[in-house]
C-alpha positions as CSV (number, residue, x, y, z in Angstrom):
1,M,5.2,-48.8,1.1
2,S,2.8,-48.7,-0.2
3,K,0.9,-51.6,-1.0
4,L,-1.8,-50.7,-3.2
5,T,-2.5,-48.9,-6.8
6,A,-5.7,-47.5,-8.3
7,L,-6.3,-50.8,-10.1
8,K,-6.2,-53.0,-7.0
9,V,-9.2,-50.5,-4.9
10,E,-10.8,-51.1,-8.0
11,R,-10.6,-54.7,-8.2
12,A,-10.4,-55.7,-4.8
13,K,-12.2,-58.6,-3.1
14,P,-14.2,-58.6,0.4
15,G,-11.9,-58.1,3.0
16,R,-9.5,-56.0,4.2
17,H,-6.8,-54.9,2.1
18,G,-3.7,-53.0,3.4
19,D,-1.7,-49.8,2.0
20,G,1.2,-49.4,4.8
21,R,1.2,-47.6,8.0
22,G,-2.2,-48.2,9.1
23,L,-3.6,-47.9,6.3
24,Y,-6.5,-50.1,4.8
25,L,-8.6,-50.8,2.4
26,V,-12.5,-52.0,4.2
27,V,-14.1,-54.2,1.9
28,S,-17.6,-55.4,2.5
29,G,-19.4,-58.8,1.8
30,T,-21.8,-56.2,-0.2
31,G,-18.6,-55.0,-2.4
32,A,-19.0,-51.5,-0.3
33,K,-15.4,-50.5,0.0
34,K,-14.3,-47.5,3.0
35,W,-10.7,-46.4,3.7
36,V,-9.7,-46.7,7.6
37,L,-6.7,-45.6,9.6
38,R,-5.4,-47.5,12.5
39,I,-3.6,-45.9,14.3
40,Q,-2.3,-45.8,18.4
41,K,-2.8,-43.0,20.2
42,S,-2.0,-43.3,24.9
43,K,-1.5,-47.4,23.9
44,K,-5.4,-46.9,22.9
45,R,-5.7,-48.6,19.2
46,Y,-8.0,-46.7,16.9
47,D,-9.4,-47.2,13.7
48,V,-10.7,-44.1,12.3
49,G,-12.5,-43.8,9.2
50,L,-11.1,-41.5,6.0
51,G,-14.9,-42.5,3.5
52,S,-16.0,-44.2,0.7
53,A,-13.4,-45.4,-1.5
54,L,-15.6,-44.1,-4.1
55,D,-15.4,-40.6,-3.0
56,V,-12.2,-40.5,-2.0
57,P,-9.3,-41.4,-4.3
58,L,-6.2,-43.4,-3.1
59,A,-3.8,-40.6,-3.1
60,E,-6.4,-38.8,-1.2
61,A,-6.9,-40.9,1.9
62,R,-3.0,-41.4,1.7
63,E,-2.5,-37.3,2.3
64,E,-5.5,-37.6,5.3
65,A,-3.6,-40.2,6.2
66,H,-0.9,-38.6,6.8
67,D,-2.1,-35.8,8.2
68,I,-3.8,-37.4,11.2
69,R,-0.2,-39.0,12.2
70,R,1.4,-35.4,12.2
71,A,-1.5,-34.6,14.4
72,V,-1.0,-37.6,16.5
73,R,2.1,-36.9,16.9
74,R,1.2,-33.3,18.0
75,G,-0.8,-34.6,20.9
76,E,-4.3,-34.6,18.9
77,H,-6.7,-36.7,19.1
78,P,-6.9,-38.8,16.0
79,I,-10.8,-38.4,15.4
80,V,-11.4,-35.4,16.7
81,W,-8.7,-33.5,14.4
82,R,-10.8,-35.8,11.9
83,N,-13.9,-34.4,12.8
84,R,-12.7,-30.6,13.2
85,N,-10.7,-30.6,9.7
86,R,-14.1,-31.6,8.5
87,Q,-17.8,-31.5,8.6
88,S,-19.2,-30.9,12.0
89,V,-20.5,-33.9,14.1
90,P,-23.5,-33.3,16.2
91,T,-23.1,-33.6,20.1
92,F,-25.2,-36.3,21.5
93,R,-28.0,-33.6,22.3
94,E,-28.7,-33.1,19.0
95,T,-28.4,-36.5,18.0
96,A,-30.8,-37.3,20.1
97,I,-33.6,-34.4,19.5
98,M,-32.7,-35.8,15.8
99,V,-33.3,-39.8,17.1
100,H,-36.3,-38.7,19.0
101,A,-38.0,-36.3,16.3
102,E,-37.9,-39.8,13.5
103,H,-39.0,-42.1,15.8
104,K,-42.2,-40.5,17.6
105,P,-44.4,-41.0,14.6
106,S,-44.6,-44.8,15.2
107,W,-44.7,-44.5,18.6
108,K,-48.4,-44.6,20.2
109,N,-48.5,-43.2,23.8
110,P,-48.1,-40.1,24.0
111,R,-45.8,-40.1,27.5
112,H,-43.9,-42.7,26.0
113,I,-42.6,-40.1,23.4
114,A,-42.3,-37.4,26.6
115,E,-40.7,-39.5,29.0
116,W,-37.9,-41.0,26.1
117,L,-36.1,-38.1,25.6
118,S,-37.1,-36.6,29.6
119,S,-35.0,-40.0,30.7
120,L,-31.9,-38.4,28.6
121,E,-32.0,-35.4,29.5
122,R,-32.3,-35.7,33.2
123,Y,-29.6,-38.3,32.9
124,A,-27.6,-38.4,30.6
125,F,-27.2,-34.5,28.9
126,P,-25.8,-33.2,32.1
127,K,-22.5,-35.6,30.9
128,L,-23.0,-36.4,27.4
129,G,-25.0,-33.7,25.9
130,D,-22.3,-31.4,24.7
131,M,-20.3,-33.9,23.2
132,Q,-20.2,-34.6,19.9
133,V,-20.8,-38.2,19.1
134,S,-18.3,-39.3,17.8
135,E,-16.2,-38.5,21.2
136,I,-18.6,-40.7,23.1
137,D,-16.3,-44.3,24.1
138,G,-18.1,-47.2,26.6
139,P,-16.4,-45.6,29.6
140,L,-18.5,-42.6,29.7
141,V,-21.8,-44.5,29.0
142,R,-20.9,-46.8,31.6
143,D,-20.1,-43.7,34.3
144,V,-23.6,-42.5,33.5
145,L,-25.0,-45.4,34.4
146,A,-23.0,-46.8,37.3
147,E,-25.2,-43.3,39.1
148,I,-28.5,-44.6,38.5
149,W,-27.6,-48.4,38.1
150,L,-28.7,-49.6,41.4
151,S,-30.6,-46.8,42.9
152,I,-33.6,-47.1,39.9
153,P,-32.2,-49.7,38.0
154,E,-35.4,-50.7,36.0
155,T,-35.1,-46.6,34.7
156,A,-31.2,-46.7,33.9
157,R,-31.9,-50.1,31.9
158,R,-34.3,-47.8,29.4
159,V,-31.7,-45.0,29.4
160,R,-28.9,-47.1,28.3
161,Q,-31.2,-48.7,25.6
162,R,-31.6,-45.1,24.6
163,I,-28.1,-43.8,24.6
164,G,-27.6,-46.9,22.5
165,T,-30.2,-46.1,19.8
166,V,-28.6,-42.7,20.1
167,L,-25.0,-43.4,19.1
168,D,-26.4,-46.7,17.1
169,Y,-28.3,-44.0,14.7
170,A,-24.9,-41.4,15.2
171,H,-23.7,-44.8,13.2
172,A,-25.6,-45.3,11.1
173,K,-25.4,-41.5,9.6
174,G,-21.4,-41.7,9.4
175,W,-21.1,-39.9,12.8
176,R,-19.3,-42.7,14.4
177,E,-16.7,-45.0,13.6
178,S,-18.7,-48.3,15.7
179,E,-22.3,-49.2,17.3
180,M,-21.4,-48.9,20.8
181,P,-21.2,-52.1,22.9
182,L,-23.3,-51.6,25.4
183,R,-23.1,-55.4,26.5
184,A,-18.9,-54.7,27.1
185,V,-20.8,-51.7,28.9
186,S,-23.0,-53.7,31.0
187,R,-20.2,-55.7,32.3
188,G,-18.1,-53.0,33.8
189,L,-21.0,-52.2,36.1
190,P,-22.0,-54.1,39.3
191,K,-24.8,-56.5,39.0
192,Q,-28.3,-55.6,39.4
193,P,-30.7,-57.7,42.1
194,K,-32.8,-60.1,40.1
195,R,-35.8,-59.1,38.5
196,N,-38.8,-61.3,39.9
197,N,-41.6,-62.5,36.9
198,H,-43.5,-62.1,39.1
199,L,-43.7,-58.6,40.4
200,A,-43.2,-56.8,36.8
201,A,-44.8,-53.5,37.1
202,M,-47.1,-50.7,35.2
203,H,-44.8,-48.2,33.8
204,W,-45.4,-45.2,35.6
205,Q,-46.4,-43.6,32.7
206,D,-49.1,-45.7,32.1
207,V,-51.0,-45.7,35.5
208,P,-53.3,-42.5,34.9
209,E,-55.1,-44.2,31.9
210,F,-55.2,-47.9,33.7
211,I,-57.4,-46.6,36.7
212,A,-59.3,-44.0,34.2
213,N,-60.4,-47.0,31.9
214,M,-60.7,-49.8,35.5
215,E,-64.3,-50.1,34.6
216,T,-64.0,-51.6,31.5
217,T,-60.5,-53.1,30.7
218,L,-60.9,-55.2,34.8
219,K,-64.2,-57.8,34.9
220,A,-63.7,-57.3,38.8
221,S,-66.7,-56.2,41.1
222,E,-66.8,-52.7,42.5
223,T,-65.2,-53.5,45.7
224,V,-62.7,-55.2,44.2
225,R,-61.7,-52.2,41.5
226,L,-62.0,-49.5,44.3
227,A,-59.7,-52.0,46.5
228,I,-56.8,-51.8,43.3
229,E,-57.2,-48.2,43.1
230,F,-56.9,-47.3,46.9
231,L,-53.6,-49.8,46.7
232,I,-52.3,-48.0,43.7
233,L,-53.0,-44.2,45.8
234,T,-51.6,-45.8,48.5
235,A,-48.9,-47.1,47.4
236,A,-49.1,-49.8,49.7
237,R,-48.7,-53.6,49.5
238,S,-51.9,-56.2,49.0
239,G,-52.2,-57.9,52.3
240,E,-52.5,-53.9,54.1
241,V,-55.1,-53.4,51.5
242,R,-57.0,-56.4,52.1
243,G,-56.6,-57.0,55.7
244,A,-57.5,-53.3,56.4
245,R,-60.0,-52.7,59.1
246,W,-62.5,-49.8,59.8
247,S,-60.9,-49.2,63.6
248,E,-57.4,-48.1,61.4
249,F,-58.6,-45.1,59.5
250,D,-59.4,-41.3,60.8
251,L,-61.5,-40.1,57.8
252,E,-61.2,-36.5,59.5
253,E,-57.6,-36.2,59.8
254,K,-57.3,-38.3,56.2
255,T,-54.6,-40.7,58.0
256,W,-54.3,-44.8,58.2
257,S,-52.8,-46.0,60.8
258,I,-51.5,-49.6,59.9
259,P,-50.4,-51.2,63.2
260,A,-46.5,-53.1,63.5
261,E,-48.2,-56.8,63.0
262,R,-49.9,-56.1,59.5
263,M,-46.9,-54.1,58.2
264,K,-43.8,-56.3,57.1
265,A,-41.4,-54.7,58.7
266,G,-43.0,-55.5,61.7
267,E,-43.2,-51.3,62.5
268,A,-46.2,-48.9,63.0
269,H,-46.5,-47.3,59.1
270,R,-49.0,-44.1,58.8
271,V,-50.3,-43.3,55.5
272,P,-50.9,-39.7,54.0
273,L,-54.7,-40.7,52.5
274,S,-55.2,-38.5,49.1
275,D,-58.9,-37.1,48.4
276,R,-59.2,-39.7,46.2
277,A,-58.4,-42.3,48.8
278,V,-60.9,-40.7,51.0
279,G,-63.5,-41.1,48.8
280,I,-63.2,-44.7,48.6
281,L,-63.3,-44.8,52.2
282,Q,-67.0,-43.1,52.0
283,R,-68.2,-45.5,48.7
284,M,-67.1,-48.4,50.9
285,W,-68.6,-47.3,54.5
286,E,-71.6,-46.6,52.3
287,A,-71.6,-50.4,51.1
288,R,-70.9,-51.4,54.3
289,R,-72.8,-54.5,55.7
290,T,-71.8,-53.9,59.5
291,D,-70.9,-51.0,62.1
292,D,-68.5,-52.8,63.5
293,P,-64.9,-50.5,63.4
294,E,-62.9,-54.7,63.3
295,T,-64.9,-55.3,60.0
296,Y,-62.8,-55.3,57.1
297,V,-63.0,-52.0,54.3
298,F,-62.7,-54.5,51.9
299,E,-64.5,-57.4,52.9
300,G,-64.8,-60.4,50.1
301,Q,-68.2,-62.3,49.1
302,K,-68.3,-64.4,52.7
303,K,-69.3,-61.9,55.1
304,G,-66.4,-60.6,57.4
305,R,-64.1,-62.1,55.8
306,P,-61.1,-59.7,53.7
307,L,-60.7,-60.5,49.5
308,S,-58.4,-62.2,48.8
309,D,-54.8,-62.2,47.1
310,M,-55.9,-63.7,44.0
311,T,-59.5,-61.7,44.1
312,L,-57.3,-58.7,43.0
313,T,-54.8,-61.0,40.8
314,M,-57.5,-62.2,38.8
315,P,-59.1,-59.4,36.7
316,I,-55.5,-58.7,35.8
317,R,-54.9,-62.3,34.9
318,R,-57.6,-61.6,32.6
319,A,-57.4,-58.7,31.5
320,K,-54.0,-60.4,30.1
321,L,-51.3,-57.2,31.4
322,D,-48.7,-58.3,31.7
323,I,-48.0,-56.6,35.6
324,T,-48.6,-57.4,38.9
325,I,-50.3,-56.1,42.0
326,H,-47.3,-55.3,44.1
327,G,-45.7,-53.7,40.5
328,F,-47.9,-50.4,41.9
329,R,-45.2,-50.0,44.4
330,S,-42.6,-49.8,41.7
331,A,-44.3,-47.5,39.5
332,F,-44.8,-45.4,42.1
333,R,-41.0,-45.7,43.4
334,D,-40.3,-44.8,39.7
335,W,-43.0,-41.9,39.0
336,A,-41.2,-40.2,41.9
337,A,-37.6,-40.9,41.3
338,E,-38.2,-39.7,37.5
339,H,-40.7,-37.3,37.4
340,T,-40.7,-35.5,40.4
341,S,-38.1,-33.6,42.8
342,Y,-38.9,-35.2,46.3
343,P,-35.9,-36.4,47.9
344,R,-35.3,-40.6,47.3
345,E,-35.6,-41.1,50.7
346,L,-39.3,-39.6,51.5
347,A,-40.5,-41.9,48.5
348,E,-38.8,-45.0,50.8
349,K,-41.2,-43.4,53.4
350,A,-43.7,-43.7,51.6
351,L,-43.4,-47.2,50.7
352,A,-43.2,-48.0,54.3
353,H,-39.0,-49.9,53.6
354,A,-36.7,-50.4,56.2
355,V,-33.6,-48.1,56.1
356,Q,-30.5,-50.2,55.5
357,N,-28.0,-47.5,56.5
358,K,-27.6,-46.8,59.8
359,V,-26.2,-43.3,59.9
360,E,-29.3,-42.8,57.7
361,A,-31.6,-44.5,59.6
362,A,-30.8,-42.6,62.9
363,Y,-31.0,-39.4,61.1
364,Q,-34.9,-40.1,60.0
365,R,-35.9,-40.6,63.6
366,G,-39.5,-38.9,62.4
367,D,-41.4,-40.5,59.5
368,L,-41.3,-37.7,57.5
369,F,-45.5,-37.8,57.6
370,D,-46.1,-34.0,56.6
371,K,-44.2,-34.4,53.4
372,R,-45.4,-37.2,53.1
373,R,-48.9,-36.0,52.6
374,E,-47.1,-34.0,49.9
375,L,-46.1,-36.3,48.4
376,M,-48.9,-38.8,48.1
377,N,-51.4,-36.0,47.1
378,A,-49.0,-35.2,44.0
379,W,-48.9,-39.4,43.0
380,A,-52.7,-39.0,43.4
381,L,-53.5,-35.6,41.3
382,Y,-51.0,-37.7,38.9
383,C,-52.5,-40.8,38.4
384,E,-56.1,-39.0,38.1
385,S,-54.5,-36.9,35.2
386,A,-56.4,-38.9,32.5
387,T,-59.3,-37.3,32.5
388,A,-57.6,-33.7,33.1
389,I,-56.3,-34.1,29.8
390,G,-59.1,-34.7,27.5
391,N,-59.4,-38.5,27.3
392,N,-62.7,-39.5,26.8
393,V,-62.4,-42.4,28.9
394,A,-64.8,-44.3,31.2
395,R,-64.3,-43.0,34.5
396,L,-65.2,-45.1,38.2
397,Q,-67.1,-43.2,40.0
398,V,-67.5,-43.0,43.9
399,R,-71.0,-41.5,44.9
């Protein structure tokens, strides 16, 4: 039996006022009034919005509620039926493009503008792109994120945030009944490895400008700047670069052979060198103090001593950059995953990561050196791209 009247609707105070059979008038604290039909399908409850009470009179709300109940009895989804019989609700892809267009004027980094949408195109659109935003629920979002949650955790967190932004925008536009409960979605995913705040990484999109502006950004000697750039180009660890000796390099073959005792995993590692990396070594050869092949390439102020870890770290801290030297390896890994089609195992080999899966380890008996050379050359070209797009930036010259 109906409980509401037109007068009661007009005078209703904040709260939820039932009309019977799941139809409610919901009044917010600000006095805004809307109709909501609470209905159950397949043991799942839905709150279906029927519009503002200013636009939809009581009789019309009851009629639409009746039509939705009949549709559910026929086996139809209540929200899908409502949307089909109303103005078309946009797809996730269409809504994401709208959000991107509205937000990009406030974004200063051109690479972030491009990456924001491209990350959704790559990871969210294949499953969600053609779905109406009103149909997307937590389990669907969870399944999208699960595929990348552990393999590329930082990217997965960004994709999660961007999916939430799109769906919250849809809610604000009236295309969804509620915001997406991302906290609940995250609880349905496995626990990611703890992020170490001491290993904060620069976003891969920012690496080219960082390299191009290093001379003005970092207060450091030429040797230190070149060591940092060489570390970035080779995706090597700080200790591997600082401990590098001339005897480890073959500049004609463009190869750096790091002995097992200097590697974290205790296995010798070969690094293919890009033209720019070789150019840095040529500059350091010109500045060397001795011809001894066992001399450190990036020698410290004291003759015969390598640069210290703090020597590389302090310029970053003085520049007040929220990154670490080690984090450039993460930037390389994210770039390879998000910006290229190179297989995951190739990037892992480039980083000299041990293969945990025994079957995979048995399959990868070689070091994929020739393929890694292609990957590292592509990374070097990307790192040099800031000067290629017309940015008038100071560039560290190698004479």
